[in-house]
N, CA, C and O atoms as a printed pandas DataFrame, in Angstrom:
     atom_number atom_name residue_name chain_id  residue_number  x_coord  y_coord  z_coord
0              1         N          MET        A               1   -7.102   34.612  -26.392
1              2        CA          MET        A               1   -6.856   33.857  -27.017
2              3         C          MET        A               1   -6.874   33.746  -28.247
3              4         O          MET        A               1   -7.735   32.945  -28.610
4              5         N          ARG        A               2   -5.934   34.485  -29.577
5              6        CA          ARG        A               2   -6.555   35.184  -30.853
6              7         C          ARG        A               2   -5.557   33.908  -31.996
7              8         O          ARG        A               2   -4.386   33.529  -31.964
8              9         N          PHE        A               3   -6.203   33.724  -32.497
9             10        CA          PHE        A               3   -6.489   32.704  -33.910
10            11         C          PHE        A               3   -6.427   33.530  -34.970
11            12         O          PHE        A               3   -6.964   34.638  -34.964
12            13         N          SER        A               4   -5.717   33.019  -36.039
13            14        CA          SER        A               4   -5.827   33.539  -37.378
14            15         C          SER        A               4   -7.146   32.987  -38.132
15            16         O          SER        A               4   -7.226   32.092  -38.972
16            17         N          VAL        A               5   -8.194   33.831  -37.550
17            18        CA          VAL        A               5   -9.535   33.188  -37.906
18            19         C          VAL        A               5  -10.547   35.052  -37.505
19            20         O          VAL        A               5  -10.254   35.788  -36.564
20            21         N          THR        A               6  -11.407   35.263  -38.301
21            22        CA          THR        A               6  -12.242   36.241  -38.526
22            23         C          THR        A               6  -12.967   36.708  -37.134
23            24         O          THR        A               6  -13.562   35.774  -36.595
24            25         N          PRO        A               7  -13.030   37.736  -36.561
25            26        CA          PRO        A               7  -13.174   37.695  -35.500
26            27         C          PRO        A               7  -14.812   37.365  -35.100
27            28         O          PRO        A               7  -15.303   37.371  -33.971
28            29         N          GLU        A               8  -15.505   37.071  -36.434
29            30        CA          GLU        A               8  -17.000   36.645  -35.779
30            31         C          GLU        A               8  -16.643   35.006  -35.670
31            32         O          GLU        A               8  -17.380   34.451  -34.856
32            33         N          LYS        A               9  -15.875   34.299  -36.179
33            34        CA          LYS        A               9  -15.417   33.038  -36.059
34            35         C          LYS        A               9  -14.929   32.671  -34.812
35            36         O          LYS        A               9  -15.279   31.752  -34.071
36            37         N          GLN        A              10  -13.966   33.623  -34.669
37            38        CA          GLN        A              10  -13.577   33.749  -32.820
38            39         C          GLN        A              10  -14.746   33.832  -31.590
39            40         O          GLN        A              10  -14.918   33.077  -30.633
40            41         N          LYS        A              11  -15.449   35.005  -31.989
41            42        CA          LYS        A              11  -16.538   34.737  -30.720
42            43         C          LYS        A              11  -17.562   33.924  -31.329
43            44         O          LYS        A              11  -18.592   34.103  -30.679
44            45         N          GLN        A              12  -17.790   32.989  -32.422
45            46        CA          GLN        A              12  -18.122   31.594  -32.133
46            47         C          GLN        A              12  -17.742   30.944  -31.259
47            48         O          GLN        A              12  -18.383   30.671  -30.245
48            49         N          LEU        A              13  -16.485   30.553  -31.562
49            50        CA          LEU        A              13  -16.072   29.558  -31.092
50            51         C          LEU        A              13  -15.916   29.592  -29.409
51            52         O          LEU        A              13  -16.156   28.616  -28.698
52            53         N          GLU        A              14  -15.433   31.009  -28.876
53            54        CA          GLU        A              14  -16.120   31.590  -27.640
54            55         C          GLU        A              14  -16.844   30.839  -26.474
55            56         O          GLU        A              14  -16.602   30.360  -25.366
56            57         N          THR        A              15  -18.133   31.057  -27.583
57            58        CA          THR        A              15  -19.231   31.068  -27.172
58            59         C          THR        A              15  -20.075   29.563  -27.383
59            60         O          THR        A              15  -21.211   29.344  -26.964
60            61         N          ARG        A              16  -19.266   28.663  -28.094
61            62        CA          ARG        A              16  -19.742   27.621  -28.355
62            63         C          ARG        A              16  -18.685   26.651  -26.877
63            64         O          ARG        A              16  -18.956   25.643  -26.226
64            65         N          MET        A              17  -17.675   27.440  -26.870
65            66        CA          MET        A              17  -16.314   26.549  -25.569
66            67         C          MET        A              17  -17.350   26.690  -24.485
67            68         O          MET        A              17  -17.781   25.654  -23.978
68            69         N          ALA        A              18  -17.962   28.290  -23.921
69            70        CA          ALA        A              18  -18.722   28.422  -23.074
70            71         C          ALA        A              18  -20.075   27.478  -22.620
71            72         O          ALA        A              18  -20.445   27.194  -21.481
72            73         N          ALA        A              19  -20.747   27.055  -24.088
73            74        CA          ALA        A              19  -22.139   26.900  -24.201
74            75         C          ALA        A              19  -21.803   24.941  -23.552
75            76         O          ALA        A              19  -22.604   24.215  -22.965
76            77         N          CYS        A              20  -20.586   24.678  -23.904
77            78        CA          CYS        A              20  -19.715   23.356  -23.564
78            79         C          CYS        A              20  -19.222   23.105  -22.394
79            80         O          CYS        A              20  -19.092   21.936  -22.031
80            81         N          GLY        A              21  -18.834   24.230  -21.540
81            82        CA          GLY        A              21  -18.012   24.221  -20.253
82            83         C          GLY        A              21  -16.896   24.117  -20.560
83            84         O          GLY        A              21  -16.107   23.564  -19.794
84            85         N          LEU        A              22  -16.576   24.520  -21.534
85            86        CA          LEU        A              22  -14.981   24.088  -22.019
86            87         C          LEU        A              22  -14.192   25.362  -21.391
87            88         O          LEU        A              22  -14.826   26.387  -21.644
88            89         N          LYS        A              23  -12.797   25.666  -20.521
89            90        CA          LYS        A              23  -12.708   27.046  -19.871
90            91         C          LYS        A              23  -11.000   26.911  -20.473
91            92         O          LYS        A              23  -10.371   25.893  -20.182
92            93         N          GLU        A              24  -10.544   27.672  -21.057
93            94        CA          GLU        A              24   -8.555   27.562  -21.646
94            95         C          GLU        A              24   -8.043   27.074  -20.237
95            96         O          GLU        A              24   -7.127   26.361  -20.647
96            97         N          GLY        A              25   -8.013   27.011  -19.497
97            98        CA          GLY        A              25   -7.350   26.849  -17.849
98            99         C          GLY        A              25   -7.512   25.352  -18.039
99           100         O          GLY        A              25   -6.671   24.809  -17.323
100          101         N          ASP        A              26   -8.388   24.254  -18.839
101          102        CA          ASP        A              26   -8.410   22.822  -18.267
102          103         C          ASP        A              26   -7.795   22.210  -19.866
103          104         O          ASP        A              26   -8.063   21.107  -20.342
104          105         N          PHE        A              27   -6.999   23.174  -20.430
105          106        CA          PHE        A              27   -6.776   22.450  -21.877
106          107         C          PHE        A              27   -4.877   21.955  -21.353
107          108         O          PHE        A              27   -4.135   22.435  -20.495
108          109         N          GLU        A              28   -4.764   21.301  -21.928
109          110        CA          GLU        A              28   -3.339   21.050  -21.946
110          111         C          GLU        A              28   -2.607   21.056  -23.250
111          112         O          GLU        A              28   -2.804   19.946  -23.746
112          113         N          GLU        A              29   -1.919   21.714  -23.976
113          114        CA          GLU        A              29   -1.858   22.103  -25.291
114          115         C          GLU        A              29   -0.086   21.794  -25.809
115          116         O          GLU        A              29    0.835   22.591  -25.631
116          117         N          SER        A              30    0.020   20.466  -26.452
117          118        CA          SER        A              30    1.915   20.820  -26.900
118          119         C          SER        A              30    1.653   20.397  -28.845
119          120         O          SER        A              30    0.683   20.039  -29.513
120          121         N          PHE        A              31    2.780   20.627  -29.074
121          122        CA          PHE        A              31    2.895   20.970  -30.611
122          123         C          PHE        A              31    4.069   20.378  -31.131
123          124         O          PHE        A              31    5.148   20.571  -30.571
124          125         N          SER        A              32    3.963   19.615  -32.232
125          126        CA          SER        A              32    4.581   18.587  -33.294
126          127         C          SER        A              32    5.170   18.861  -33.976
127          128         O          SER        A              32    5.537   19.993  -33.662
128          129         N          ALA        A              33    5.867   18.418  -35.375
129          130        CA          ALA        A              33    5.847   18.392  -36.310
130          131         C          ALA        A              33    4.776   17.684  -36.926
131          132         O          ALA        A              33    4.226   16.667  -36.503
132          133         N          SER        A              34    4.497   18.419  -38.128
133          134        CA          SER        A              34    3.430   17.652  -38.966
134          135         C          SER        A              34    3.955   16.200  -40.028
135          136         O          SER        A              34    5.120   15.886  -40.272
136          137         N          SER        A              35    2.847   15.587  -40.459
137          138        CA          SER        A              35    3.948   14.772  -41.556
138          139         C          SER        A              35    2.666   15.137  -42.513
139          140         O          SER        A              35    1.718   15.897  -42.318
140          141         N          GLY        A              36    2.957   14.423  -43.454
141          142        CA          GLY        A              36    2.115   14.327  -45.115
142          143         C          GLY        A              36    2.978   15.841  -45.702
143          144         O          GLY        A              36    3.979   16.501  -45.425
144          145         N          PRO        A              37    1.845   15.842  -46.669
145          146        CA          PRO        A              37    3.035   17.218  -47.272
146          147         C          PRO        A              37    3.188   18.033  -47.015
147          148         O          PRO        A              37    2.971   18.054  -45.803
148          149         N          GLY        A              38    3.620   19.430  -47.510
149          150        CA          GLY        A              38    4.027   20.096  -46.785
150          151         C          GLY        A              38    5.264   20.604  -46.959
151          152         O          GLY        A              38    5.447   21.808  -46.776
152          153         N          GLY        A              39    6.433   19.656  -47.389
153          154        CA          GLY        A              39    7.848   19.986  -47.874
154          155         C          GLY        A              39    8.524   20.150  -46.775
155          156         O          GLY        A              39    8.090   19.618  -45.754
156          157         N          GLN        A              40   10.046   21.116  -46.720
157          158        CA          GLN        A              40   10.322   21.100  -45.666
158          159         C          GLN        A              40   10.268   21.730  -44.434
159          160         O          GLN        A              40   10.924   21.542  -43.410
160          161         N          LYS        A              41    9.223   22.646  -44.746
161          162        CA          LYS        A              41    8.935   23.426  -43.822
162          163         C          LYS        A              41    7.920   22.551  -42.962
163          164         O          LYS        A              41    8.233   22.874  -41.816
164          165         N          ALA        A              42    7.367   22.060  -42.907
165          166        CA          ALA        A              42    6.133   21.045  -42.351
166          167         C          ALA        A              42    7.144   20.465  -41.625
167          168         O          ALA        A              42    7.148   20.530  -40.396
168          169         N          ASN        A              43    8.073   19.859  -42.301
169          170        CA          ASN        A              43    9.463   19.019  -41.194
170          171         C          ASN        A              43    9.490   19.845  -40.483
171          172         O          ASN        A              43    8.847   19.635  -39.455
172          173         N          LYS        A              44   10.148   21.098  -40.581
173          174        CA          LYS        A              44   10.949   21.419  -39.512
174          175         C          LYS        A              44    9.995   22.474  -38.595
175          176         O          LYS        A              44   10.536   22.909  -37.578
176          177         N          THR        A              45    8.826   22.849  -38.837
177          178        CA          THR        A              45    8.453   23.684  -37.338
178          179         C          THR        A              45    7.160   22.551  -36.811
179          180         O          THR        A              45    6.669   21.501  -37.225
180          181         N          ALA        A              46    6.981   23.446  -35.698
181          182        CA          ALA        A              46    5.833   22.416  -34.592
182          183         C          ALA        A              46    4.522   23.265  -35.039
183          184         O          ALA        A              46    4.162   24.293  -34.465
184          185         N          THR        A              47    3.886   22.699  -36.114
185          186        CA          THR        A              47    2.171   22.867  -36.191
186          187         C          THR        A              47    1.434   22.159  -36.515
187          188         O          THR        A              47    0.629   22.482  -37.388
188          189         N          CYS        A              48    1.418   21.032  -35.995
189          190        CA          CYS        A              48    0.682   20.004  -35.534
190          191         C          CYS        A              48    0.224   20.104  -33.870
191          192         O          CYS        A              48    1.063   19.987  -32.976
192          193         N          VAL        A              49   -0.907   20.285  -33.664
193          194        CA          VAL        A              49   -1.680   20.765  -32.195
194          195         C          VAL        A              49   -2.153   19.086  -31.458
195          196         O          VAL        A              49   -2.754   18.166  -32.013
196          197         N          THR        A              50   -1.647   19.165  -30.129
197          198        CA          THR        A              50   -2.475   18.216  -29.461
198          199         C          THR        A              50   -3.547   19.025  -28.427
199          200         O          THR        A              50   -3.336   20.214  -28.188
200          201         N          LEU        A              51   -4.142   18.667  -28.118
201          202        CA          LEU        A              51   -5.155   19.480  -26.877
202          203         C          LEU        A              51   -5.898   18.253  -25.983
203          204         O          LEU        A              51   -7.036   17.801  -26.108
204          205         N          LEU        A              52   -5.314   18.052  -25.465
205          206        CA          LEU        A              52   -6.144   17.677  -24.109
206          207         C          LEU        A              52   -6.931   18.275  -23.022
207          208         O          LEU        A              52   -6.437   18.998  -22.156
208          209         N          HIS        A              53   -7.986   18.001  -23.083
209          210        CA          HIS        A              53   -9.138   18.326  -21.648
210          211         C          HIS        A              53   -8.542   17.685  -20.584
211          212         O          HIS        A              53   -8.475   16.477  -20.808
212          213         N          ARG        A              54   -8.060   18.017  -19.465
213          214        CA          ARG        A              54   -7.841   17.464  -18.416
214          215         C          ARG        A              54   -9.431   16.781  -17.890
215          216         O          ARG        A              54   -9.550   15.558  -17.814
216          217         N          PRO        A              55  -10.448   17.592  -17.593
217          218        CA          PRO        A              55  -11.499   17.099  -17.073
218          219         C          PRO        A              55  -12.138   15.617  -17.177
219          220         O          PRO        A              55  -12.450   14.648  -16.485
220          221         N          SER        A              56  -12.123   16.117  -18.575
221          222        CA          SER        A              56  -13.199   14.825  -19.669
222          223         C          SER        A              56  -11.953   13.649  -20.081
223          224         O          SER        A              56  -12.282   12.463  -20.065
224          225         N          GLY        A              57  -10.493   14.037  -20.457
225          226        CA          GLY        A              57   -9.589   12.985  -20.693
226          227         C          GLY        A              57   -9.854   12.927  -22.421
227          228         O          GLY        A              57   -9.290   12.090  -23.126
228          229         N          ILE        A              58  -10.708   13.858  -22.905
229          230        CA          ILE        A              58  -10.874   13.737  -24.329
230          231         C          ILE        A              58   -9.581   14.497  -24.956
231          232         O          ILE        A              58   -9.274   15.602  -24.509
232          233         N          ALA        A              59   -8.658   13.755  -26.230
233          234        CA          ALA        A              59   -7.618   14.584  -27.068
234          235         C          ALA        A              59   -8.385   14.737  -27.899
235          236         O          ALA        A              59   -9.476   14.223  -28.145
236          237         N          VAL        A              60   -7.615   15.703  -28.496
237          238        CA          VAL        A              60   -7.647   15.354  -29.719
238          239         C          VAL        A              60   -6.387   16.344  -30.847
239          240         O          VAL        A              60   -5.876   17.455  -30.699
240          241         N          LYS        A              61   -6.274   15.393  -31.837
241          242        CA          LYS        A              61   -5.167   16.205  -32.996
242          243         C          LYS        A              61   -4.761   16.830  -33.620
243          244         O          LYS        A              61   -3.693   16.218  -33.603
244          245         N          MET        A              62   -4.538   17.746  -34.384
245          246        CA          MET        A              62   -4.928   18.674  -35.529
246          247         C          MET        A              62   -4.224   18.468  -36.378
247          248         O          MET        A              62   -3.269   17.932  -35.815
248          249         N          GLN        A              63   -4.007   18.521  -37.408
249          250        CA          GLN        A              63   -2.635   19.148  -38.728
250          251         C          GLN        A              63   -3.499   19.153  -39.731
251          252         O          GLN        A              63   -3.399   18.301  -40.614
252          253         N          LYS        A              64   -4.549   20.171  -39.761
253          254        CA          LYS        A              64   -5.375   20.541  -40.736
254          255         C          LYS        A              64   -5.202   21.129  -41.675
255          256         O          LYS        A              64   -5.708   20.955  -42.783
256          257         N          ALA        A              65   -3.903   22.477  -41.083
257          258        CA          ALA        A              65   -3.943   23.477  -41.993
258          259         C          ALA        A              65   -1.988   23.811  -41.635
259          260         O          ALA        A              65   -1.402   23.533  -40.589
260          261         N          ARG        A              66   -1.582   24.252  -42.483
261          262        CA          ARG        A              66   -0.058   24.521  -42.190
262          263         C          ARG        A              66    0.473   25.855  -41.075
263          264         O          ARG        A              66    1.593   26.312  -40.849
264          265         N          SER        A              67   -0.403   26.079  -40.729
265          266        CA          SER        A              67   -0.216   27.543  -39.809
266          267         C          SER        A              67   -0.541   26.617  -38.370
267          268         O          SER        A              67   -1.509   25.864  -38.265
268          269         N          GLN        A              68    0.310   26.811  -37.487
269          270        CA          GLN        A              68   -0.260   26.422  -36.122
270          271         C          GLN        A              68   -0.941   26.781  -35.360
271          272         O          GLN        A              68   -1.156   26.000  -34.433
272          273         N          SER        A              69   -1.892   28.629  -35.328
273          274        CA          SER        A              69   -2.772   29.239  -35.144
274          275         C          SER        A              69   -3.639   28.482  -35.584
275          276         O          SER        A              69   -4.290   27.853  -34.750
276          277         N          LEU        A              70   -3.900   28.314  -36.860
277          278        CA          LEU        A              70   -5.268   27.797  -37.469
278          279         C          LEU        A              70   -5.686   26.501  -36.722
279          280         O          LEU        A              70   -6.795   26.199  -36.282
280          281         N          ASN        A              71   -4.530   25.818  -36.688
281          282        CA          ASN        A              71   -4.484   24.248  -35.873
282          283         C          ASN        A              71   -4.673   24.265  -34.757
283          284         O          ASN        A              71   -4.896   23.143  -34.302
284          285         N          ARG        A              72   -4.698   25.371  -33.773
285          286        CA          ARG        A              72   -5.179   25.803  -32.562
286          287         C          ARG        A              72   -6.751   26.148  -32.181
287          288         O          ARG        A              72   -7.383   26.203  -31.126
288          289         N          TYR        A              73   -7.012   26.322  -33.374
289          290        CA          TYR        A              73   -8.497   27.181  -33.563
290          291         C          TYR        A              73   -9.372   25.526  -33.998
291          292         O          TYR        A              73  -10.350   24.992  -33.474
292          293         N          TYR        A              74   -8.545   25.119  -35.097
293          294        CA          TYR        A              74   -9.273   23.436  -35.281
294          295         C          TYR        A              74   -9.219   22.701  -34.390
295          296         O          TYR        A              74  -10.159   21.907  -34.420
296          297         N          ALA        A              75   -8.582   22.569  -33.605
297          298        CA          ALA        A              75   -8.402   21.683  -32.781
298          299         C          ALA        A              75   -9.372   21.733  -31.316
299          300         O          ALA        A              75   -9.645   20.829  -30.525
300          301         N          ARG        A              76   -9.778   23.273  -31.331
301          302        CA          ARG        A              76  -10.523   23.798  -30.205
302          303         C          ARG        A              76  -11.808   23.424  -30.552
303          304         O          ARG        A              76  -12.456   22.713  -29.783
304          305         N          LYS        A              77  -12.425   23.935  -31.966
305          306        CA          LYS        A              77  -13.174   23.945  -32.214
306          307         C          LYS        A              77  -14.351   22.189  -32.464
307          308         O          LYS        A              77  -15.537   21.974  -32.213
308          309         N          ARG        A              78  -12.979   21.097  -33.191
309          310        CA          ARG        A              78  -13.202   19.589  -32.910
310          311         C          ARG        A              78  -13.004   19.486  -31.229
311          312         O          ARG        A              78  -12.478   18.404  -30.966
312          313         N          LEU        A              79  -13.134   19.882  -30.631
313          314        CA          LEU        A              79  -12.996   19.404  -29.182
314          315         C          LEU        A              79  -14.673   19.673  -28.692
315          316         O          LEU        A              79  -15.456   19.080  -27.950
316          317         N          CYS        A              80  -14.721   20.739  -29.433
317          318        CA          CYS        A              80  -16.384   21.102  -29.062
318          319         C          CYS        A              80  -17.647   20.867  -29.581
319          320         O          CYS        A              80  -18.728   21.291  -29.171
320          321         N          GLU        A              81  -17.340   19.965  -30.765
321          322        CA          GLU        A              81  -18.203   19.051  -31.397
322          323         C          GLU        A              81  -18.074   17.488  -30.970
323          324         O          GLU        A              81  -18.903   16.630  -31.272
324          325         N          LEU        A              82  -16.811   17.253  -30.164
325          326        CA          LEU        A              82  -16.769   15.957  -29.331
326          327         C          LEU        A              82  -17.723   16.489  -27.627
327          328         O          LEU        A              82  -18.452   15.671  -27.065
328          329         N          MET        A              83  -17.581   17.471  -27.239
329          330        CA          MET        A              83  -18.186   17.699  -25.945
330          331         C          MET        A              83  -19.580   17.900  -26.404
331          332         O          MET        A              83  -20.321   17.910  -25.421
332          333         N          GLU        A              84  -20.245   18.070  -27.542
333          334        CA          GLU        A              84  -21.690   18.273  -27.720
334          335         C          GLU        A              84  -22.056   16.697  -27.609
335          336         O          GLU        A              84  -22.577   16.100  -26.667
336          337         N          ALA        A              85  -21.605   16.195  -28.908
337          338        CA          ALA        A              85  -21.728   14.874  -28.827
338          339         C          ALA        A              85  -21.881   13.863  -27.375
339          340         O          ALA        A              85  -22.531   12.861  -27.078
340          341         N          LYS        A              86  -20.967   14.686  -26.742
341          342        CA          LYS        A              86  -21.053   13.437  -25.048
342          343         C          LYS        A              86  -22.023   13.983  -24.786
343          344         O          LYS        A              86  -23.040   13.303  -24.651
344          345         N          LEU        A              87  -22.070   15.112  -24.651
345          346        CA          LEU        A              87  -23.157   15.992  -23.507
346          347         C          LEU        A              87  -24.718   15.217  -23.675
347          348         O          LEU        A              87  -25.400   14.515  -22.928
348          349         N          LEU        A              88  -24.950   15.984  -25.690
349          350        CA          LEU        A              88  -26.095   16.138  -26.201
350          351         C          LEU        A              88  -26.705   14.813  -26.711
351          352         O          LEU        A              88  -27.928   14.720  -26.824
352          353         N          GLY        A              89  -25.831   13.717  -27.044
353          354        CA          GLY        A              89  -25.854   12.535  -27.464
354          355         C          GLY        A              89  -26.912   12.611  -28.747
355          356         O          GLY        A              89  -26.643   13.694  -29.268
356          357         N          ARG        A              90  -27.976   11.995  -29.506
357          358        CA          ARG        A              90  -28.572   12.636  -30.173
358          359         C          ARG        A              90  -29.039   14.134  -30.802
359          360         O          ARG        A              90  -29.261   14.600  -31.920
360          361         N          GLU        A              91  -29.051   14.560  -29.538
361          362        CA          GLU        A              91  -29.436   16.071  -30.129
362          363         C          GLU        A              91  -28.189   17.174  -30.543
363          364         O          GLU        A              91  -28.305   18.343  -30.910
364          365         N          SER        A              92  -27.291   16.578  -30.397
365          366        CA          SER        A              92  -25.978   16.826  -30.921
366          367         C          SER        A              92  -25.991   17.623  -32.223
367          368         O          SER        A              92  -26.906   17.139  -32.889
368          369         N          PRO        A              93  -25.333   18.749  -32.995
369          370        CA          PRO        A              93  -25.307   19.083  -34.136
370          371         C          PRO        A              93  -25.320   18.334  -35.478
371          372         O          PRO        A              93  -26.056   18.150  -36.448
372          373         N          ALA        A              94  -23.735   17.903  -34.864
373          374        CA          ALA        A              94  -23.579   16.673  -35.593
374          375         C          ALA        A              94  -24.130   15.607  -35.975
375          376         O          ALA        A              94  -24.213   15.386  -37.183
376          377         N          GLU        A              95  -24.569   14.814  -35.156
377          378        CA          GLU        A              95  -26.092   14.121  -35.358
378          379         C          GLU        A              95  -26.723   14.153  -35.715
379          380         O          GLU        A              95  -26.939   13.221  -36.489
380          381         N          MET        A              96  -27.861   15.336  -35.583
381          382        CA          MET        A              96  -28.378   15.662  -36.351
382          383         C          MET        A              96  -28.582   15.617  -37.428
383          384         O          MET        A              96  -29.529   15.058  -37.981
384          385         N          GLN        A              97  -27.288   16.494  -38.132
385          386        CA          GLN        A              97  -26.450   16.288  -39.651
386          387         C          GLN        A              97  -26.467   14.806  -40.365
387          388         O          GLN        A              97  -26.803   14.404  -41.479
388          389         N          ARG        A              98  -26.065   14.335  -39.457
389          390        CA          ARG        A              98  -25.950   12.743  -40.363
390          391         C          ARG        A              98  -27.283   11.685  -39.793
391          392         O          ARG        A              98  -27.213   10.469  -39.971
392          393         N          GLU        A              99  -28.293   12.236  -39.202
393          394        CA          GLU        A              99  -29.389   11.602  -38.945
394          395         C          GLU        A              99  -30.074   12.096  -40.660
395          396         O          GLU        A              99  -30.402   11.290  -41.530
396          397         N          LYS        A             100  -30.147   13.671  -40.774
397          398        CA          LYS        A             100  -30.790   14.231  -42.172
398          399         C          LYS        A             100  -30.152   13.725  -43.496
399          400         O          LYS        A             100  -30.659   13.356  -44.556
400          401         N          ILE        A             101  -28.854   13.834  -43.067
401          402        CA          ILE        A             101  -28.483   12.604  -44.323
402          403         C          ILE        A             101  -28.728   11.642  -44.855
403          404         O          ILE        A             101  -28.657   11.519  -46.078
404          405         N          ARG        A             102  -29.093   10.683  -44.014
405          406        CA          ARG        A             102  -29.397    8.929  -43.917
406          407         C          ARG        A             102  -31.146    9.174  -44.600
407          408         O          ARG        A             102  -31.543    8.531  -45.573
408          409         N          ARG        A             103  -31.976   10.170  -43.893
409          410        CA          ARG        A             103  -33.177   10.679  -44.199
410          411         C          ARG        A             103  -33.120   10.945  -45.656
411          412         O          ARG        A             103  -33.776   10.188  -46.372
412          413         N          GLN        A             104  -32.564   11.728  -46.110
413          414        CA          GLN        A             104  -32.162   11.902  -47.714
414          415         C          GLN        A             104  -32.013   10.472  -48.838
415          416         O          GLN        A             104  -32.713   10.233  -49.822
416          417         N          LYS        A             105  -30.838    9.661  -48.279
417          418        CA          LYS        A             105  -30.251    8.725  -49.037
418          419         C          LYS        A             105  -31.624    7.836  -49.065
419          420         O          LYS        A             105  -32.086    7.510  -50.158
420          421         N          ALA        A             106  -32.326    7.414  -47.748
421          422        CA          ALA        A             106  -33.332    6.409  -47.808
422          423         C          ALA        A             106  -34.655    7.069  -48.522
423          424         O          ALA        A             106  -35.666    6.407  -48.758
424          425         N          ARG        A             107  -34.537    8.237  -48.783
425          426        CA          ARG        A             107  -35.498    8.682  -49.644
426          427         C          ARG        A             107  -35.219    8.793  -51.038
427          428         O          ARG        A             107  -36.205    8.892  -51.769
428          429         N          ARG        A             108  -34.184    8.799  -51.523
429          430        CA          ARG        A             108  -33.818    8.645  -52.842
430          431         C          ARG        A             108  -33.590    7.852  -53.369
431          432         O          ARG        A             108  -33.619    7.699  -54.590
432          433         N          LYS        A             109  -33.178    6.843  -52.199
433          434        CA          LYS        A             109  -33.279    5.102  -52.733
434          435         C          LYS        A             109  -35.011    4.622  -52.624
435          436         O          LYS        A             109  -35.179    3.467  -53.014
436          437         N          ARG        A             110  -35.955    5.148  -52.280
437          438        CA          ARG        A             110  -37.078    4.847  -52.232
438          439         C          ARG        A             110  -37.585    5.033  -53.483
439          440         O          ARG        A             110  -38.386    4.268  -54.020
440          441         N          ARG        A             111  -36.925    6.511  -54.191
441          442        CA          ARG        A             111  -37.444    7.078  -55.463
442          443         C          ARG        A             111  -36.789    5.772  -56.569
443          444         O          ARG        A             111  -37.393    5.112  -57.415
444          445         N          SER        A             112  -35.585    5.742  -56.228
445          446        CA          SER        A             112  -35.069    4.934  -57.647
446          447         C          SER        A             112  -35.352    3.557  -57.606
447          448         O          SER        A             112  -35.167    2.824  -58.578
448          449         N          ASP        A             113  -35.947    3.040  -56.144
449          450        CA          ASP        A             113  -36.587    1.616  -56.507
450          451         C          ASP        A             113  -38.323    1.660  -56.510
451          452         O          ASP        A             113  -39.128    0.760  -56.271
452          453         N          LYS        A             114  -38.555    3.249  -56.924
453          454        CA          LYS        A             114  -39.952    3.436  -57.724
454          455         C          LYS        A             114  -39.873    3.003  -58.661
455          456         O          LYS        A             114  -40.438    1.997  -59.089
456          457         N          LYS        A             115  -38.736    4.081  -59.447
457          458        CA          LYS        A             115  -38.732    4.130  -60.669
458          459         C          LYS        A             115  -38.250    2.751  -61.762
459          460         O          LYS        A             115  -38.580    2.272  -62.847
460          461         N          SER        A             116  -37.449    2.565  -60.868
461          462        CA          SER        A             116  -36.850    1.140  -61.680
462          463         C          SER        A             116  -38.261    0.259  -61.600
463          464         O          SER        A             116  -38.716   -0.163  -62.663
464          465         N          GLY        A             117  -38.939   -0.017  -60.390
465          466        CA          GLY        A             117  -40.374   -1.146  -60.754
466          467         C          GLY        A             117  -41.033   -0.574  -61.583
467          468         O          GLY        A             117  -41.669   -1.357  -62.289
468          469         N          ASP        A             118  -41.200    0.735  -61.875
469          470        CA          ASP        A             118  -41.853    0.901  -63.232
470          471         C          ASP        A             118  -41.818    0.647  -64.600
471          472         O          ASP        A             118  -42.761    0.605  -65.390
472          473         N          ARG        A             119  -40.365    0.447  -64.838
473          474        CA          ARG        A             119  -39.662   -0.129  -66.099
474          475         C          ARG        A             119  -39.569   -1.275  -66.137
475          476         O          ARG        A             119  -39.166   -1.679  -67.228
476          477         N          GLU        A             120  -39.718   -1.848  -65.583
477          478        CA          GLU        A             120  -39.814   -3.440  -65.341
478          479         C          GLU        A             120  -41.310   -4.150  -66.112
479          480         O          GLU        A             120  -41.537   -5.356  -66.023
């Protein structure tokens, strides 16, 4: 499978898919016209990608880019994120990032509350 990305990103995606247990043969891929900005070009070409992973039943619809091959890449990347969240739960990279941001916000709020308490 070739996408319009660098070979490094291609290799990272293949490694991530293998770690999640995703195989190209398990996908059902369909294309449709994208919606939103892009004008006549977006209305005439089928750049929106819908990717269904048959064993798990997870479906992803991607129309992030104007290019079909980039949308195919992004759809597979998103499917990997969803599978990691399903398999790893709280240990998934996305969940770890959310937790990190939550802690940062809590820390900022404590500092802000402490500063405003000093002024009063």
